[in-house]
Residue, then its C-alpha position, 0 to 999 in steps of 0.5 A: x637453831x641459834x644463830x652464828x655469832x660473829x665478833x670483829x677483833x682488834x687483832x693483827x693476825x685475826x681480822x674476825x671469828x663466827x661461831x655456829x653453836x650448834x655445829x661446834x664451828x669456827x671459822x676464823x677470817x685472818x689478816x693475811x692467810x684468808x678464811x679457815x673453819x675449825x670443827x668439835x670446837x667447844x663454846x669456851x674456846x670460842x669465848x676464850x679467843x673472843x676475850x684473849x688480850x692476844x687472839x693470835x697467841x690465844x689461836x696457836x695456843x688452843x686452836x692451830x694444832x687441837x682442832x681439825x680445820 
């Protein structure tokens, strides 16, 4: 069982993200809106979020409406 990976982001919208590889679960801690958990998220989406120039824009484009919360 792989350990979850947690990354603190330098973003005005998102404080940190963590990803559970075995369950494809992405947890996002927002600066103002609390914590949300998204399921069935491929690792490539997690990596894209972590490496995006703007985490907030990436979230809005690829995660917000694309995965169950």
